[in-house]
N, CA, C, O and the ligand as a Tripos MOL2 file, in Angstrom:
@<TRIPOS>MOLECULE
protein
  249   247    63     0     0
PROTEIN
NO_CHARGES

@<TRIPOS>ATOM
      1 N          -4.5550    5.9040    9.9100 N.3       1 MET1
      2 CA         -5.1180    4.9870   10.9090 C.3       1 MET1
      3 C          -3.9990    4.4090   11.7530 C.2       1 MET1
      4 O          -3.0100    3.8960   11.2280 O.2       1 MET1
      5 N          -4.1570    4.4940   13.0240 N.am      2 ILE2
      6 CA         -3.1660    3.9270   13.9360 C.3       2 ILE2
      7 C          -3.8900    2.9670   14.8770 C.2       2 ILE2
      8 O          -4.9280    3.3080   15.4440 O.2       2 ILE2
      9 N          -3.3510    1.7990   15.0350 N.am      3 PHE3
     10 CA         -3.9680    0.8840   15.9880 C.3       3 PHE3
     11 C          -2.9090    0.2310   16.8650 C.2       3 PHE3
     12 O          -1.7250    0.2320   16.5280 O.2       3 PHE3
     13 N          -3.3290   -0.3100   17.9620 N.am      4 PHE4
     14 CA         -2.3980   -0.8500   18.9410 C.3       4 PHE4
     15 C          -2.3880   -2.3740   18.8840 C.2       4 PHE4
     16 O          -3.4350   -3.0170   18.9690 O.2       4 PHE4
     17 N          -1.2190   -2.9290   18.7440 N.am      5 ARG5
     18 CA         -1.0980   -4.3740   18.7190 C.3       5 ARG5
     19 C          -0.7900   -4.8900   20.1190 C.2       5 ARG5
     20 O          -1.4510   -5.7960   20.6270 O.2       5 ARG5
     21 N           0.1980   -4.3100   20.7100 N.am      6 LYS6
     22 CA          0.5660   -4.6580   22.0690 C.3       6 LYS6
     23 C           0.7750   -3.3670   22.8310 C.2       6 LYS6
     24 O           0.8070   -2.2830   22.2500 O.2       6 LYS6
     25 N           0.9100   -3.4910   24.0790 N.am      7 LYS7
     26 CA          1.2020   -2.3070   24.8890 C.3       7 LYS7
     27 C           2.5090   -1.6690   24.4130 C.2       7 LYS7
     28 O           3.5040   -2.3640   24.2070 O.2       7 LYS7
     29 N           2.5040   -0.3810   24.2440 N.am      8 GLN8
     30 CA          3.6830    0.3990   23.8540 C.3       8 GLN8
     31 C           4.1640    0.1430   22.4300 C.2       8 GLN8
     32 O           5.2580    0.5760   22.0670 O.2       8 GLN8
     33 N           3.3830   -0.5430   21.6260 N.am      9 GLU9
     34 CA          3.7780   -0.7590   20.2390 C.3       9 GLU9
     35 C           2.7070   -0.1770   19.3300 C.2       9 GLU9
     36 O           1.5720   -0.6520   19.3010 O.2       9 GLU9
     37 N           3.0740    0.8260   18.6120 N.am     10 ILE10
     38 CA          2.1160    1.4450   17.7130 C.3      10 ILE10
     39 C           2.4640    1.0470   16.2740 C.2      10 ILE10
     40 O           3.5920    1.2420   15.8230 O.2      10 ILE10
     41 N           1.5140    0.5050   15.5880 N.am     11 ILE11
     42 CA          1.7360    0.0900   14.2050 C.3      11 ILE11
     43 C           1.1410    1.1280   13.2590 C.2      11 ILE11
     44 O          -0.0250    1.5110   13.3610 O.2      11 ILE11
     45 N           1.9870    1.5610   12.3440 N.am     12 ASP12
     46 CA          1.5750    2.5280   11.3400 C.3      12 ASP12
     47 C           1.4600    1.7850   10.0030 C.2      12 ASP12
     48 O           2.4810    1.4560    9.3980 O.2      12 ASP12
     49 N           0.2560    1.5190    9.5410 N.am     13 PRO13
     50 CA          0.1270    0.6900    8.3530 C.3      13 PRO13
     51 C           0.3970    1.4250    7.0340 C.2      13 PRO13
     52 O           0.0020    2.5780    6.8570 O.2      13 PRO13
     53 N           1.0720    0.7340    6.1230 N.am     14 TYR14
     54 CA          1.3890    1.2690    4.8100 C.3      14 TYR14
     55 C           0.8300    0.3690    3.7190 C.2      14 TYR14
     56 O           0.6310   -0.8300    3.9140 O.2      14 TYR14
     57 N           0.5830    0.9760    2.5710 N.am     15 THR15
     58 CA          0.1010    0.2500    1.4080 C.3      15 THR15
     59 C           1.1130    0.4230    0.2890 C.2      15 THR15
     60 O           1.6120    1.5270    0.0710 O.2      15 THR15
     61 N           1.4230   -0.6540   -0.4230 N.am     16 VAL16
     62 CA          2.3120   -0.5680   -1.5840 C.3      16 VAL16
     63 C           1.4860   -0.8040   -2.8460 C.2      16 VAL16
     64 O           0.8250   -1.8330   -2.9870 O.2      16 VAL16
     65 N           1.5340    0.1550   -3.7510 N.am     17 GLU17
     66 CA          0.8440    0.0430   -5.0360 C.3      17 GLU17
     67 C           1.8810   -0.2860   -6.0980 C.2      17 GLU17
     68 O           2.9590    0.3090   -6.1250 O.2      17 GLU17
     69 N           1.5570   -1.2360   -6.9770 N.am     18 GLN18
     70 CA          2.5210   -1.6340   -7.9910 C.3      18 GLN18
     71 C           1.8620   -1.8260   -9.3450 C.2      18 GLN18
     72 O           0.7280   -2.2950   -9.4370 O.2      18 GLN18
     73 N           2.5890   -1.4560  -10.4010 N.am     19 CYS19
     74 CA          2.1020   -1.6240  -11.7690 C.3      19 CYS19
     75 C           2.3810   -3.0550  -12.2390 C.2      19 CYS19
     76 O           3.4650   -3.5920  -12.0130 O.2      19 CYS19
     77 N           1.3950   -3.6600  -12.8910 N.am     20 ASP20
     78 CA          1.5850   -5.0470  -13.3390 C.3      20 ASP20
     79 C           2.3750   -5.1330  -14.6390 C.2      20 ASP20
     80 O           2.6890   -6.2280  -15.1050 O.2      20 ASP20
     81 N           2.6960   -3.9850  -15.2240 N.am     21 SER21
     82 CA          3.4360   -3.9820  -16.4850 C.3      21 SER21
     83 C           4.8910   -3.5460  -16.3040 C.2      21 SER21
     84 O           5.8070   -4.2880  -16.6580 O.2      21 SER21
     85 N           5.1080   -2.3580  -15.7600 N.am     22 CYS22
     86 CA          6.4850   -1.8480  -15.6140 C.3      22 CYS22
     87 C           7.0280   -2.0480  -14.2050 C.2      22 CYS22
     88 O           8.1950   -1.7590  -13.9400 O.2      22 CYS22
     89 N           6.1790   -2.5460  -13.2930 N.am     23 ASN23
     90 CA          6.5940   -2.8720  -11.9230 C.3      23 ASN23
     91 C           6.9830   -1.6800  -11.0680 C.2      23 ASN23
     92 O           7.5900   -1.8520  -10.0100 O.2      23 ASN23
     93 N           6.6500   -0.4930  -11.5000 N.am     24 ILE24
     94 CA          6.9260    0.6730  -10.6630 C.3      24 ILE24
     95 C           6.0980    0.5370   -9.3800 C.2      24 ILE24
     96 O           4.9190    0.1850   -9.4290 O.2      24 ILE24
     97 N           6.7200    0.8140   -8.2480 N.am     25 ALA25
     98 CA          6.0380    0.6520   -6.9690 C.3      25 ALA25
     99 C           6.0500    1.9470   -6.1820 C.2      25 ALA25
    100 O           6.9890    2.7400   -6.2630 O.2      25 ALA25
    101 N           5.0000    2.1410   -5.4300 N.am     26 LYS26
    102 CA          4.8530    3.3610   -4.6570 C.3      26 LYS26
    103 C           4.3060    3.0050   -3.2860 C.2      26 LYS26
    104 O           3.3500    2.2380   -3.1650 O.2      26 LYS26
    105 N           4.9110    3.5600   -2.2730 N.am     27 LYS27
    106 CA          4.4660    3.3120   -0.9040 C.3      27 LYS27
    107 C           3.6840    4.5230   -0.4070 C.2      27 LYS27
    108 O           4.0970    5.6660   -0.6020 O.2      27 LYS27
    109 N           2.5660    4.2600    0.2250 N.am     28 ARG28
    110 CA          1.7950    5.3660    0.8100 C.3      28 ARG28
    111 C           1.1310    4.8880    2.0900 C.2      28 ARG28
    112 O           1.1360    3.7000    2.4110 O.2      28 ARG28
    113 N           0.5690    5.8290    2.8010 N.am     29 LYS29
    114 CA         -0.1390    5.4780    4.0340 C.3      29 LYS29
    115 C          -1.3920    4.6700    3.7150 C.2      29 LYS29
    116 O          -2.0900    4.9420    2.7380 O.2      29 LYS29
    117 N          -1.6570    3.7020    4.5300 N.am     30 PHE30
    118 CA         -2.8570    2.8900    4.3930 C.3      30 PHE30
    119 C          -4.0950    3.7500    4.6330 C.2      30 PHE30
    120 O          -4.1320    4.5610    5.5580 O.2      30 PHE30
    121 N          -5.1010    3.5640    3.7930 N.am     31 VAL31
    122 CA         -6.3870    4.2180    4.0490 C.3      31 VAL31
    123 C          -7.4830    3.1660    4.1220 C.2      31 VAL31
    124 O          -7.3670    2.0880    3.5390 O.2      31 VAL31
    125 N          -8.5310    3.4870    4.8360 N.am     32 GLU32
    126 CA         -9.6720    2.5810    4.9830 C.3      32 GLU32
    127 C         -10.1480    2.0910    3.6200 C.2      32 GLU32
    128 O         -10.2920    2.8820    2.6880 O.2      32 GLU32
    129 N         -10.3880    0.8070    3.5030 N.am     33 GLY33
    130 CA        -10.8920    0.2490    2.2560 C.3      33 GLY33
    131 C          -9.8150   -0.3720    1.3870 C.2      33 GLY33
    132 O         -10.1180   -1.0200    0.3850 O.2      33 GLY33
    133 N          -8.5430   -0.1780    1.7680 N.am     34 ASP34
    134 CA         -7.4510   -0.7920    1.0130 C.3      34 ASP34
    135 C          -7.4190   -2.2970    1.2590 C.2      34 ASP34
    136 O          -7.6300   -2.7580    2.3800 O.2      34 ASP34
    137 N          -7.1540   -3.0500    0.2030 N.am     35 TYR35
    138 CA         -6.9300   -4.4930    0.3520 C.3      35 TYR35
    139 C          -6.0370   -4.9510   -0.7840 C.2      35 TYR35
    140 O          -5.9890   -4.3220   -1.8410 O.2      35 TYR35
    141 N          -5.3180   -6.0680   -0.5600 N.am     36 VAL36
    142 CA         -4.3700   -6.5750   -1.5450 C.3      36 VAL36
    143 C          -5.1110   -6.9830   -2.8180 C.2      36 VAL36
    144 O          -6.1690   -7.6110   -2.7600 O.2      36 VAL36
    145 N          -4.5460   -6.6190   -3.9570 N.am     37 PHE37
    146 CA         -5.0570   -6.8740   -5.3220 C.3      37 PHE37
    147 C          -6.1400   -5.8830   -5.7600 C.2      37 PHE37
    148 O          -6.6830   -5.9970   -6.8590 O.2      37 PHE37
    149 N          -6.4500   -4.9160   -4.8980 N.am     38 LYS38
    150 CA         -7.4100   -3.8920   -5.2910 C.3      38 LYS38
    151 C          -6.8270   -3.0560   -6.4430 C.2      38 LYS38
    152 O          -5.6880   -2.5970   -6.3640 O.2      38 LYS38
    153 N          -7.6060   -2.8630   -7.4980 N.am     39 ILE39
    154 CA         -7.1670   -2.0630   -8.6370 C.3      39 ILE39
    155 C          -7.3100   -0.5830   -8.2930 C.2      39 ILE39
    156 O          -8.3800   -0.1240   -7.8950 O.2      39 ILE39
    157 N          -6.2200    0.1490   -8.4540 N.am     40 ILE40
    158 CA         -6.2250    1.5650   -8.1010 C.3      40 ILE40
    159 C          -6.4940    2.4370   -9.3300 C.2      40 ILE40
    160 O          -7.4300    3.2360   -9.3450 O.2      40 ILE40
    161 N          -5.6660    2.2710  -10.3500 N.am     41 ASP41
    162 CA         -5.7320    3.1740  -11.4950 C.3      41 ASP41
    163 C          -4.9130    2.6200  -12.6520 C.2      41 ASP41
    164 O          -4.2070    1.6220  -12.5040 O.2      41 ASP41
    165 N          -5.0130    3.2750  -13.8000 N.am     42 LYS42
    166 CA         -4.1150    2.9770  -14.9090 C.3      42 LYS42
    167 C          -2.7580    3.5620  -14.5620 C.2      42 LYS42
    168 O          -2.6750    4.5860  -13.8830 O.2      42 LYS42
    169 N          -1.6980    2.9180  -15.0220 N.am     43 CYS43
    170 CA         -0.3590    3.4010  -14.7340 C.3      43 CYS43
    171 C          -0.0470    4.6270  -15.5930 C.2      43 CYS43
    172 O          -0.1770    4.5870  -16.8160 O.2      43 CYS43
    173 N           0.3660    5.7140  -14.9400 N.am     44 SER44
    174 CA          0.6900    6.9340  -15.6820 C.3      44 SER44
    175 C           2.1490    6.9330  -16.1220 C.2      44 SER44
    176 O           2.5910    7.8230  -16.8480 O.2      44 SER44
    177 N           2.8830    5.9300  -15.6750 N.am     45 SER45
    178 CA          4.3030    5.8540  -16.0030 C.3      45 SER45
    179 C           4.5310    5.1590  -17.3430 C.2      45 SER45
    180 O           5.3050    5.6480  -18.1660 O.2      45 SER45
    181 N           3.8710    4.0310  -17.5720 N.am     46 CYS46
    182 CA          4.0640    3.2930  -18.8250 C.3      46 CYS46
    183 C           2.8110    3.3510  -19.7090 C.2      46 CYS46
    184 O           2.8460    2.9180  -20.8600 O.2      46 CYS46
    185 N           1.7110    3.8820  -19.1760 N.am     47 ASN47
    186 CA          0.4580    3.9930  -19.9330 C.3      47 ASN47
    187 C          -0.0270    2.6720  -20.5080 C.2      47 ASN47
    188 O          -0.7220    2.6450  -21.5230 O.2      47 ASN47
    189 N           0.3330    1.6060  -19.8710 N.am     48 ASN48
    190 CA          0.0240    0.2820  -20.3890 C.3      48 ASN48
    191 C          -0.5590   -0.6130  -19.3000 C.2      48 ASN48
    192 O          -1.5660   -1.2910  -19.5030 O.2      48 ASN48
    193 N           0.0880   -0.6010  -18.1600 N.am     49 GLY49
    194 CA         -0.3200   -1.4920  -17.0820 C.3      49 GLY49
    195 C          -1.3750   -0.8870  -16.1770 C.2      49 GLY49
    196 O          -1.8690    0.2200  -16.3920 O.2      49 GLY49
    197 N          -1.6940   -1.6590  -15.1610 N.am     50 GLN50
    198 CA         -2.6710   -1.2300  -14.1830 C.3      50 GLN50
    199 C          -2.0190   -1.2380  -12.8070 C.2      50 GLN50
    200 O          -1.2840   -2.1630  -12.4600 O.2      50 GLN50
    201 N          -2.2960   -0.2100  -12.0380 N.am     51 ILE51
    202 CA         -1.7630   -0.1400  -10.6800 C.3      51 ILE51
    203 C          -2.7110   -0.8700   -9.7370 C.2      51 ILE51
    204 O          -3.9110   -0.5960   -9.7110 O.2      51 ILE51
    205 N          -2.1660   -1.7910   -8.9730 N.am     52 SER52
    206 CA         -2.9790   -2.4440   -7.9540 C.3      52 SER52
    207 C          -2.1770   -2.5590   -6.6630 C.2      52 SER52
    208 O          -0.9560   -2.4050   -6.6660 O.2      52 SER52
    209 N          -2.8600   -2.8260   -5.5780 N.am     53 ILE53
    210 CA         -2.1820   -2.9490   -4.2860 C.3      53 ILE53
    211 C          -1.4960   -4.3030   -4.2180 C.2      53 ILE53
    212 O          -2.1320   -5.3470   -4.3670 O.2      53 ILE53
    213 N          -0.1880   -4.2700   -3.9900 N.am     54 SER54
    214 CA          0.5620   -5.5230   -3.9430 C.3      54 SER54
    215 C           0.8540   -5.9660   -2.5210 C.2      54 SER54
    216 O           1.0690   -7.1490   -2.2580 O.2      54 SER54
    217 N           0.8600   -5.0000   -1.6020 N.am     55 LYS55
    218 CA          1.2500   -5.3450   -0.2340 C.3      55 LYS55
    219 C           0.6960   -4.3290    0.7480 C.2      55 LYS55
    220 O           0.6090   -3.1380    0.4490 O.2      55 LYS55
    221 N           0.3240   -4.8130    1.9140 N.am     56 ILE56
    222 CA         -0.0510   -3.9300    3.0120 C.3      56 ILE56
    223 C           0.7560   -4.3860    4.2260 C.2      56 ILE56
    224 O           0.7480   -5.5640    4.5830 O.2      56 ILE56
    225 N           1.4430   -3.4500    4.8450 N.am     57 PHE57
    226 CA          2.2610   -3.8450    5.9900 C.3      57 PHE57
    227 C           2.2610   -2.7730    7.0570 C.2      57 PHE57
    228 O           1.8640   -1.6360    6.8040 O.2      57 PHE57
    229 N           2.6940   -3.1210    8.2180 N.am     58 GLY58
    230 CA          2.7380   -2.1750    9.3250 C.3      58 GLY58
    231 C           4.1630   -1.9510    9.7920 C.2      58 GLY58
    232 O           4.9920   -2.8610    9.7840 O.2      58 GLY58
    233 N           4.4290   -0.7180   10.2000 N.am     59 GLU59
    234 CA          5.7360   -0.3890   10.7370 C.3      59 GLU59
    235 C           5.5640    0.0280   12.1800 C.2      59 GLU59
    236 O           4.6040    0.7130   12.5360 O.2      59 GLU59
    237 N           6.4950   -0.3870   12.9960 N.am     60 VAL60
    238 CA          6.4260   -0.0140   14.4030 C.3      60 VAL60
    239 C           6.9520    1.4050   14.5570 C.2      60 VAL60
    240 O           8.0610    1.7200   14.1260 O.2      60 VAL60
    241 N           6.1620    2.2350   15.1620 N.am     61 VAL61
    242 CA          6.5640    3.6160   15.4030 C.3      61 VAL61
    243 C           7.2400    3.6940   16.7540 C.2      61 VAL61
    244 O           6.6840    3.2620   17.7640 O.2      61 VAL61
    245 N           8.4500    4.2500   16.7710 N.am     62 LYS62
    246 CA          9.1720    4.3100   18.0280 C.3      62 LYS62
    247 C           8.9310    5.6250   18.7420 C.2      62 LYS62
    248 O           9.4690    5.8460   19.8280 O.2      62 LYS62
    249 ZN          3.4520    0.9030  -15.4620 Zn       63 ZN63
@<TRIPOS>BOND
     1     1     2 1
     2     2     3 1
     3     3     4 2
     4     3     5 am
     5     5     6 1
     6     6     7 1
     7     7     8 2
     8     7     9 am
     9     9    10 1
    10    10    11 1
    11    11    12 2
    12    11    13 am
    13    13    14 1
    14    14    15 1
    15    15    16 2
    16    15    17 am
    17    17    18 1
    18    18    19 1
    19    19    20 2
    20    19    21 am
    21    21    22 1
    22    22    23 1
    23    23    24 2
    24    23    25 am
    25    25    26 1
    26    26    27 1
    27    27    28 2
    28    27    29 am
    29    29    30 1
    30    30    31 1
    31    31    32 2
    32    31    33 am
    33    33    34 1
    34    34    35 1
    35    35    36 2
    36    35    37 am
    37    37    38 1
    38    38    39 1
    39    39    40 2
    40    39    41 am
    41    41    42 1
    42    42    43 1
    43    43    44 2
    44    43    45 am
    45    45    46 1
    46    46    47 1
    47    47    48 2
    48    47    49 am
    49    49    50 1
    50    50    51 1
    51    51    52 2
    52    51    53 am
    53    53    54 1
    54    54    55 1
    55    55    56 2
    56    55    57 am
    57    57    58 1
    58    58    59 1
    59    59    60 2
    60    59    61 am
    61    61    62 1
    62    62    63 1
    63    63    64 2
    64    63    65 am
    65    65    66 1
    66    66    67 1
    67    67    68 2
    68    67    69 am
    69    69    70 1
    70    70    71 1
    71    71    72 2
    72    71    73 am
    73    73    74 1
    74    74    75 1
    75    75    76 2
    76    75    77 am
    77    77    78 1
    78    78    79 1
    79    79    80 2
    80    79    81 am
    81    81    82 1
    82    82    83 1
    83    83    84 2
    84    83    85 am
    85    85    86 1
    86    86    87 1
    87    87    88 2
    88    87    89 am
    89    89    90 1
    90    90    91 1
    91    91    92 2
    92    91    93 am
    93    93    94 1
    94    94    95 1
    95    95    96 2
    96    95    97 am
    97    97    98 1
    98    98    99 1
    99    99   100 2
   100    99   101 am
   101   101   102 1
   102   102   103 1
   103   103   104 2
   104   103   105 am
   105   105   106 1
   106   106   107 1
   107   107   108 2
   108   107   109 am
   109   109   110 1
   110   110   111 1
   111   111   112 2
   112   111   113 am
   113   113   114 1
   114   114   115 1
   115   115   116 2
   116   115   117 am
   117   117   118 1
   118   118   119 1
   119   119   120 2
   120   119   121 am
   121   121   122 1
   122   122   123 1
   123   123   124 2
   124   123   125 am
   125   125   126 1
   126   126   127 1
   127   127   128 2
   128   127   129 am
   129   129   130 1
   130   130   131 1
   131   131   132 2
   132   131   133 am
   133   133   134 1
   134   134   135 1
   135   135   136 2
   136   135   137 am
   137   137   138 1
   138   138   139 1
   139   139   140 2
   140   139   141 am
   141   141   142 1
   142   142   143 1
   143   143   144 2
   144   143   145 am
   145   145   146 1
   146   146   147 1
   147   147   148 2
   148   147   149 am
   149   149   150 1
   150   150   151 1
   151   151   152 2
   152   151   153 am
   153   153   154 1
   154   154   155 1
   155   155   156 2
   156   155   157 am
   157   157   158 1
   158   158   159 1
   159   159   160 2
   160   159   161 am
   161   161   162 1
   162   162   163 1
   163   163   164 2
   164   163   165 am
   165   165   166 1
   166   166   167 1
   167   167   168 2
   168   167   169 am
   169   169   170 1
   170   170   171 1
   171   171   172 2
   172   171   173 am
   173   173   174 1
   174   174   175 1
   175   175   176 2
   176   175   177 am
   177   177   178 1
   178   178   179 1
   179   179   180 2
   180   179   181 am
   181   181   182 1
   182   182   183 1
   183   183   184 2
   184   183   185 am
   185   185   186 1
   186   186   187 1
   187   187   188 2
   188   187   189 am
   189   189   190 1
   190   190   191 1
   191   191   192 2
   192   191   193 am
   193   193   194 1
   194   194   195 1
   195   195   196 2
   196   195   197 am
   197   197   198 1
   198   198   199 1
   199   199   200 2
   200   199   201 am
   201   201   202 1
   202   202   203 1
   203   203   204 2
   204   203   205 am
   205   205   206 1
   206   206   207 1
   207   207   208 2
   208   207   209 am
   209   209   210 1
   210   210   211 1
   211   211   212 2
   212   211   213 am
   213   213   214 1
   214   214   215 1
   215   215   216 2
   216   215   217 am
   217   217   218 1
   218   218   219 1
   219   219   220 2
   220   219   221 am
   221   221   222 1
   222   222   223 1
   223   223   224 2
   224   223   225 am
   225   225   226 1
   226   226   227 1
   227   227   228 2
   228   227   229 am
   229   229   230 1
   230   230   231 1
   231   231   232 2
   232   231   233 am
   233   233   234 1
   234   234   235 1
   235   235   236 2
   236   235   237 am
   237   237   238 1
   238   238   239 1
   239   239   240 2
   240   239   241 am
   241   241   242 1
   242   242   243 1
   243   243   244 2
   244   243   245 am
   245   245   246 1
   246   246   247 1
   247   247   248 2
@<TRIPOS>SUBSTRUCTURE
     1 MET1         2 RESIDUE 1 A MET
     2 ILE2         6 RESIDUE 1 A ILE
     3 PHE3        10 RESIDUE 1 A PHE
     4 PHE4        14 RESIDUE 1 A PHE
     5 ARG5        18 RESIDUE 1 A ARG
     6 LYS6        22 RESIDUE 1 A LYS
     7 LYS7        26 RESIDUE 1 A LYS
     8 GLN8        30 RESIDUE 1 A GLN
     9 GLU9        34 RESIDUE 1 A GLU
    10 ILE10       38 RESIDUE 1 A ILE
    11 ILE11       42 RESIDUE 1 A ILE
    12 ASP12       46 RESIDUE 1 A ASP
    13 PRO13       50 RESIDUE 1 A PRO
    14 TYR14       54 RESIDUE 1 A TYR
    15 THR15       58 RESIDUE 1 A THR
    16 VAL16       62 RESIDUE 1 A VAL
    17 GLU17       66 RESIDUE 1 A GLU
    18 GLN18       70 RESIDUE 1 A GLN
    19 CYS19       74 RESIDUE 1 A CYS
    20 ASP20       78 RESIDUE 1 A ASP
    21 SER21       82 RESIDUE 1 A SER
    22 CYS22       86 RESIDUE 1 A CYS
    23 ASN23       90 RESIDUE 1 A ASN
    24 ILE24       94 RESIDUE 1 A ILE
    25 ALA25       98 RESIDUE 1 A ALA
    26 LYS26      102 RESIDUE 1 A LYS
    27 LYS27      106 RESIDUE 1 A LYS
    28 ARG28      110 RESIDUE 1 A ARG
    29 LYS29      114 RESIDUE 1 A LYS
    30 PHE30      118 RESIDUE 1 A PHE
    31 VAL31      122 RESIDUE 1 A VAL
    32 GLU32      126 RESIDUE 1 A GLU
    33 GLY33      130 RESIDUE 1 A GLY
    34 ASP34      134 RESIDUE 1 A ASP
    35 TYR35      138 RESIDUE 1 A TYR
    36 VAL36      142 RESIDUE 1 A VAL
    37 PHE37      146 RESIDUE 1 A PHE
    38 LYS38      150 RESIDUE 1 A LYS
    39 ILE39      154 RESIDUE 1 A ILE
    40 ILE40      158 RESIDUE 1 A ILE
    41 ASP41      162 RESIDUE 1 A ASP
    42 LYS42      166 RESIDUE 1 A LYS
    43 CYS43      170 RESIDUE 1 A CYS
    44 SER44      174 RESIDUE 1 A SER
    45 SER45      178 RESIDUE 1 A SER
    46 CYS46      182 RESIDUE 1 A CYS
    47 ASN47      186 RESIDUE 1 A ASN
    48 ASN48      190 RESIDUE 1 A ASN
    49 GLY49      194 RESIDUE 1 A GLY
    50 GLN50      198 RESIDUE 1 A GLN
    51 ILE51      202 RESIDUE 1 A ILE
    52 SER52      206 RESIDUE 1 A SER
    53 ILE53      210 RESIDUE 1 A ILE
    54 SER54      214 RESIDUE 1 A SER
    55 LYS55      218 RESIDUE 1 A LYS
    56 ILE56      222 RESIDUE 1 A ILE
    57 PHE57      226 RESIDUE 1 A PHE
    58 GLY58      230 RESIDUE 1 A GLY
    59 GLU59      234 RESIDUE 1 A GLU
    60 VAL60      238 RESIDUE 1 A VAL
    61 VAL61      242 RESIDUE 1 A VAL
    62 LYS62      246 RESIDUE 1 A LYS
    63 ZN63       249 GROUP 0 **** ****
């Protein structure tokens, strides 16, 4: 998803998923329906925690 904030500025939104147990974090492209604190999945890295969205941010594409 790409949207325009100002003229000539294109924001490319990203989502950061993080485990609440081992804190492993993963950045991926934002998809429709993402929101902060949304539970994604069980963590496959530590098999203990839960992956949830910790941050959503936009990057300016040059
Ligand atoms: Zn984990």
